[in-house]
Each structure stands twice: as structure tokens, then as C-alpha cells.
C-alpha positions as CSV (number, residue, x, y, z in Angstrom):
1,M,96.6,100.6,101.3
2,V,98.4,102.3,104.4
3,D,101.6,100.4,105.9
4,T,100.6,99.3,108.6
5,Q,103.8,97.8,109.5
6,H,105.3,101.3,108.8
7,F,102.4,103.6,110.3
8,E,103.8,101.3,113.8
9,S,107.4,102.1,113.2
10,V,106.6,105.5,114.1
11,L,104.8,105.5,115.3
12,K,106.4,103.6,118.0
13,K,109.4,105.5,117.8
14,R,107.4,108.8,118.3
15,L,106.1,107.7,121.4
16,Q,110.0,106.9,123.2
17,D,111.2,110.1,122.2
18,L,108.1,111.6,123.2
19,D,108.9,109.6,127.0
20,D,112.8,110.4,126.7
21,R,111.6,113.9,126.2
22,L,108.2,113.4,129.3
23,H,110.8,112.0,132.1
24,E,113.5,115.3,131.0
25,I,111.4,117.4,131.5
26,E,109.9,116.0,134.6
27,S,113.5,115.6,136.2
28,E,113.9,120.2,135.1
29,L,111.0,120.6,137.1
30,D,112.4,118.4,139.9
31,E,115.1,120.9,140.2
32,P,116.1,123.2,143.3
33,V,114.2,126.3,143.2
34,P,116.9,129.2,143.4
35,A,116.8,131.1,146.7
36,D,117.5,134.5,144.5
37,S,113.7,136.2,144.0
38,E,115.1,137.9,140.6
39,E,116.1,133.8,139.6
40,R,112.6,132.3,140.9
41,A,110.8,134.1,139.1
42,T,112.7,133.6,136.2
43,E,112.1,129.6,136.8
44,R,109.1,129.8,137.1
45,E,108.3,131.4,133.8
46,D,110.4,128.2,132.1
47,D,108.7,125.7,134.7
48,E,105.7,127.3,133.0
49,V,106.7,127.0,129.8
50,L,108.3,123.4,130.6
51,E,104.9,122.4,132.5
52,E,102.6,122.8,129.0
53,L,105.6,120.8,127.2
54,G,104.2,117.8,129.0
55,N,101.2,118.5,128.7
56,A,101.4,118.4,125.0
57,G,103.7,116.0,125.2
58,L,100.5,113.8,127.7
59,K,98.3,114.6,124.8
60,E,99.9,113.3,121.4
61,I,100.7,109.7,123.8
62,Q,97.6,109.6,123.9
63,M,96.6,110.1,120.3
64,I,99.7,108.3,119.1
65,R,98.6,105.0,121.5
66,V,95.1,105.5,120.2
67,A,96.4,104.5,116.7
68,L,98.7,102.1,118.0
69,D,95.5,100.5,118.4
70,R,93.6,101.2,115.6
71,I,96.4,99.6,114.1
72,A,96.8,96.4,116.8
73,K,92.4,95.5,115.6
74,G,93.0,97.6,111.4
75,T,91.4,99.9,111.4
76,Y,94.3,101.8,111.8
77,G,93.8,104.7,107.8
78,I,90.6,104.9,108.8
79,C,88.4,108.3,109.0
80,V,86.3,107.4,112.6
81,S,84.2,110.4,111.1
82,C,83.4,109.3,107.9
83,E,84.4,105.7,107.7
84,E,86.4,106.8,104.3
85,P,90.7,106.2,103.8
86,I,92.7,108.1,105.1
87,S,95.4,109.9,102.2
88,N,98.9,108.6,103.0
89,E,100.3,111.7,102.7
90,R,98.2,112.6,106.1
91,L,99.3,110.4,107.4
92,E,102.5,111.2,107.4
93,A,102.0,113.8,107.7
94,V,100.0,112.8,110.9
95,P,101.4,109.9,111.9
96,H,97.9,109.3,114.1
97,A,95.4,111.2,112.2
98,A,92.4,109.6,112.8
99,R,90.1,112.0,110.9
100,C,90.8,112.8,106.9
101,R,91.6,115.6,105.6
102,K,87.6,117.1,104.8
103,C,86.6,115.3,108.7
104,A,89.0,117.3,110.1
């Protein structure tokens, strides 16, 4: 049996951490661009990395919200593909996992 309260807490904490990180990224991306062309080039490279991190964070947020929805519906911990239980080990490693190890 999956301890949904534990995983709900873990997922909500991760969601808050990601939200905080995305706000930090947004603030950094909003900073003025340096006038020096070499610094601008370096800043642009840094911005590209930040944008990729932001996109990855948004994707994870979406997966977490879907997992929280599965908790609310009582289907958390059940593979969406084969409908077999997802192991606690997998859920501990990837709390927003929607598929068992075999189907993933």
C-alpha cells in the first residue's frame, strides 16, 4: 500500500522548490544586459542555460500536478499503462512517476 500522505507532502515540497527556483531564474533573465559585447555574449550563453533549466522545471511542475491529481482521484501509485502497482522504490526515486519500471 502506498503512503499517499507521504508522497503528497514530498510532491508539494518539490513543487514549492521548483516554483521558487523558477522565480529566481525569471529574475536573473530580467536583469539588464551588459553593454560590453564580450559580456553580452557570455550573458546570452548563461541565459540559454537558465531558459533550459526553466523549461525542465516547468515540465516537472506539470508532472507533479498530474501526480497530485492522481492522489486526489485515488489512482496514485497505479501504472497508467498496465494498471499494476508502481513500486515504492520507484516512487521514492521519482515521486511523480506515472508508469511502473516495466512500462517506463
